[in-house]
C-alpha positions in Angstrom: -153.9 95.3 20.7 -151.3 96.3 23.2 -149.8 99.7 22.5 -146.2 99.8 21.5 -144.0 102.2 23.5 -141.2 103.8 21.6 -138.2 106.0 22.5 -135.6 107.5 20.1 -131.9 108.2 20.7 -128.9 109.8 19.0 -128.8 111.9 15.9 -127.2 112.3 12.5 -124.5 109.6 11.7 -122.6 109.9 15.0 -121.5 106.8 16.9 -124.4 105.3 18.9 -124.9 102.3 21.2 -128.2 100.9 22.4 -128.6 97.9 24.7 -131.5 96.0 26.1 -131.9 93.7 29.1 -135.0 91.9 28.0 -138.7 92.6 27.6 -141.4 90.9 29.6 -143.8 91.3 32.6 -142.5 92.4 35.9 -144.3 90.4 38.6 -143.3 92.8 41.4 -142.1 96.4 41.2 -138.4 97.0 41.7 -137.5 98.4 45.1 -135.6 101.7 45.2 -132.4 99.8 45.8 -133.2 97.5 42.9 -133.9 100.4 40.6 -130.7 102.1 41.5 -128.8 98.9 41.0 -130.4 98.3 37.6 -129.5 101.8 36.4 -125.9 101.4 37.6 -125.6 98.0 35.8 -126.9 99.4 32.5 -124.6 102.4 32.8 -121.6 100.1 33.3 -122.7 98.0 30.3 -123.1 101.0 28.1 -119.7 102.4 29.1 -118.1 99.1 28.1 -119.5 99.3 24.6 -119.3 103.0 24.0 -115.7 103.2 25.1 -114.9 101.0 22.1 -116.8 103.4 19.8 -115.3 106.6 21.3 -111.8 105.2 20.8 -112.6 104.7 17.1 -113.4 101.0 17.4 -115.8 99.0 15.3 -119.5 98.4 15.8 -118.8 94.7 16.0 -116.3 95.1 18.9 -118.7 97.5 20.7 -121.7 95.1 20.7 -119.5 92.2 21.8 -118.1 94.3 24.7 -121.6 95.4 25.8 -123.2 91.9 25.5 -120.3 90.3 27.4 -121.0 92.7 30.3 -124.7 91.8 30.1 -123.8 88.1 30.2 -121.6 88.6 33.2 -124.3 90.5 35.2 -126.4 88.0 37.2 -129.6 90.1 37.0 -130.1 89.5 33.3 -131.1 86.3 31.5 -127.9 85.5 29.7 -124.7 83.9 30.8 -124.2 84.0 34.6 -127.6 84.1 36.1 -129.5 82.7 33.1 -132.9 81.0 33.3 -132.9 77.3 34.0 -134.5 74.6 31.9 -137.1 72.1 33.3 -134.1 69.9 34.2 -132.4 72.7 36.2 -129.6 73.1 33.6 -128.6 76.0 31.4 -128.7 76.1 27.6 -127.4 79.4 26.3 -127.9 80.9 22.8 -126.3 83.9 21.1 -125.9 85.5 17.7 -124.0 88.4 16.1 -124.2 90.0 12.7 -122.0 92.7 11.1 -123.5 95.2 8.7 -121.3 93.8 5.9 -123.3 90.5 6.0 -121.0 88.4 8.2 -122.7 86.5 11.0 -122.2 83.8 13.6 -124.5 82.0 16.1 -124.5 79.3 18.7 -127.1 77.3 20.6 -127.0 75.0 23.6 -123.9 76.4 25.2 -123.2 75.3 28.8 -119.4 75.7 29.3 -118.4 78.9 27.5 -118.4 81.8 29.9 -119.6 84.3 27.2 -121.8 82.8 24.5 -121.5 85.9 22.5 -117.8 85.2 22.2 -118.6 81.8 20.8 -120.9 83.4 18.2 -118.1 85.9 17.3 -115.7 83.0 16.9 -118.1 81.2 14.6 -118.3 84.4 12.5 -114.6 85.1 12.5 -112.9 81.7 12.6 -115.2 79.2 10.8 -116.8 78.9 7.4 -120.2 78.2 9.1 -122.9 80.4 10.6 -124.6 78.3 13.4 -123.1 75.7 15.8 -125.2 73.6 18.2 -123.5 72.6 21.4 -119.9 73.2 20.4 -117.4 70.8 22.0 -114.7 71.7 24.5 -112.1 71.1 21.8 -113.8 73.5 19.5 -114.1 76.2 22.2 -110.4 75.7 23.0 -109.4 76.0 19.3 -111.4 79.3 19.1 -109.7 80.6 22.3 -113.0 80.9 24.1 -112.9 81.0 27.9 -114.7 78.0 29.5 -116.2 77.5 32.9 -117.9 74.8 34.9 -121.7 74.8 34.1 -122.4 75.5 37.8 -120.9 79.0 37.2 -124.1 80.0 35.4 -126.6 78.8 38.0 -127.6 81.2 40.8 -129.8 80.5 43.8 -132.2 83.1 42.6 -132.8 81.1 39.4 -133.2 77.9 41.3 -135.9 79.5 43.4 -137.5 80.9 40.3 -137.6 77.5 38.6 -139.1 75.9 41.7 -141.8 78.5 42.0 -142.6 78.3 38.3 -142.9 74.6 38.3 -145.5 75.0 41.1 -147.4 77.7 39.2 -146.6 77.3 35.5 -149.1 79.9 34.4 -147.1 82.7 36.2 -146.0 85.6 34.0 -142.5 85.3 32.6 -139.8 87.6 33.7 -137.5 89.7 31.5 -135.4 87.5 29.2 -132.7 87.9 26.5 -130.1 90.7 26.2 -128.8 92.5 23.2 -126.9 95.5 21.7 -126.8 97.4 18.5 -124.2 99.9 17.4 -123.2 102.4 14.7 -119.5 103.3 14.6 -117.6 106.4 13.3 -117.4 104.9 9.9 -121.1 104.3 9.7 -120.9 100.6 10.0 -123.6 98.7 11.9 -123.7 95.6 14.1 -126.1 93.7 16.3 -125.7 91.0 19.0 -128.2 89.1 21.1 -127.8 86.5 23.9 -130.2 84.5 26.1 -130.7 81.7 28.6 -134.1 81.0 27.0 -137.4 80.7 29.0 -137.5 79.5 32.6 -138.7 75.8 32.7 -138.3 75.4 29.0 -137.9 71.8 27.7 -134.2 70.9 27.3 -133.3 71.4 23.6 -135.8 74.2 23.0 -134.4 76.9 20.8 -135.9 80.4 20.4 -135.2 83.3 18.0 -132.0 84.5 19.6 -129.5 82.3 17.7 -131.4 82.6 14.4 -130.0 85.4 12.3 -132.9 87.2 10.8 -135.3 86.4 13.6 -133.6 87.7 16.7 -130.7 89.6 15.2 -130.0 91.4 11.9 -127.7 94.1 10.6 -127.1 95.7 7.2 -124.9 98.7 6.7 -127.4 100.1 4.2 -130.5 100.0 6.5 -130.6 99.0 10.1 -129.2 96.9 13.0 -131.8 95.1 15.1 -131.7 93.0 18.3 -135.0 91.5 19.6 -136.4 90.1 22.8 -139.7 88.5 23.6 -141.9 85.5 22.6 -139.2 83.6 20.7 -141.6 81.3 18.8 -143.5 84.3 17.4 -140.4 86.3 16.6 -139.2 83.3 14.6 -142.5 83.0 12.7 -142.4 86.7 11.8 -138.6 86.7 11.1 -138.8 89.8 13.1 -135.4 91.4 12.8 -135.2 90.9 9.1 -138.8 92.2 8.7 -137.7 95.5 10.1 -135.0 95.7 7.5 -137.4 94.7 4.7 -139.9 97.4 5.7 -137.2 100.0 5.6 -135.3 98.9 2.5 -138.2 97.6 0.4 -141.3 99.3 1.9 -139.8 102.8 2.4 -140.8 102.8 6.1 -138.9 104.8 8.7 -137.2 102.6 11.3 -139.8 103.8 13.9 -142.6 102.8 11.6 -141.0 99.5 10.8 -140.4 98.5 14.4 -144.0 99.4 15.4 -145.4 97.4 12.4 -143.4 94.3 13.2 -144.4 94.4 16.9 -148.0 94.8 15.9 -147.6 91.6 13.9 -146.1 89.9 16.9 -149.1 91.0 19.0 -151.6 89.8 16.4 -150.0 86.3 16.7 -150.3 86.4 20.4 -146.8 87.3 21.2 -145.1 90.2 22.9 -141.6 91.7 23.3 -139.4 94.5 22.1 -136.4 95.5 20.0 -133.7 98.0 19.7 -132.8 99.5 16.3 -130.1 101.7 14.9 -130.3 102.9 11.3 -127.4 103.8 9.0 -128.2 107.5 9.7 -130.6 109.2 12.0 -131.9 108.3 15.4 -132.0 104.9 16.9 -134.9 103.5 19.0 -136.1 101.1 21.6 -139.7 99.8 21.2 -141.7 97.3 23.1 -145.3 96.1 23.5 -144.7 94.0 26.7 -145.1 95.1 30.3 -141.7 96.7 30.3 -138.2 96.5 28.9 -134.8 97.3 30.3 -132.8 99.4 27.9 -130.3 102.2 27.6 -128.3 104.3 25.1 -125.0 106.1 24.9 -124.0 108.8 22.4 -122.0 112.0 22.4 -124.6 113.6 24.8 -124.1 110.9 27.4 -126.1 107.9 28.7 -129.8 107.2 29.2 -131.2 104.2 31.0 -134.7 102.8 31.5 -135.7 100.1 34.1 
């Protein structure tokens, strides 16, 4: 079984933000310029989210701010620069959950600039939890910014799709982004966003928009955002399984994350997750080739690429 790599962040009950830029296999090493650029991108994303927390803002506002930045950054598989389906189109998914039990999710987005904003709108402005392919009228009613679908498509992703269709057994690149936060009041939140898998069949849905599979938060236990083999994370109800192991099984967040990722590996999957508990240290854990992640607390930032 693949070893799970784990790193802890933060302390006590202070505000904490952790983000991830996806877990997967890196086909070629990053260049020195690419490494520097990735670190800088993660630091900007962390600043966007933690500035909310440092100003006394909520965990929900913090994870939305961080994920919006991740969606706007073309090097990550969410929003602008997302992976393309087999038809060369984008189908974007996102979900959010507050530690008080509120949640919202969306799948099949192609015209909302920030899918996480749609998920937030579903949570705040509707009586429902999950919307599939919301209409322009709905997005307008929810005050969500819209764009032409071409906005999301980059030349890099077109080239990636063409290469993958010639060699479909190639290792997948990093995919999915997410954030978890704990605010000054001890409230938790988690948010996750993705473009899915390169060359996926149109209409395919992974774990990201499924609350409990790719995203979960409970103020009494943990906030979790996942990335990896979506079908397996769905089968294992991965994010909620971390919560269950902590709340019902008495496991530490570290133990729970490793145990769930071990289950993922047994089923032939791989990936990672970021976790923040109600009190104590947060963590990033993965059993894939690598994972982009970073944290921000009172001591400053840490980034890994």
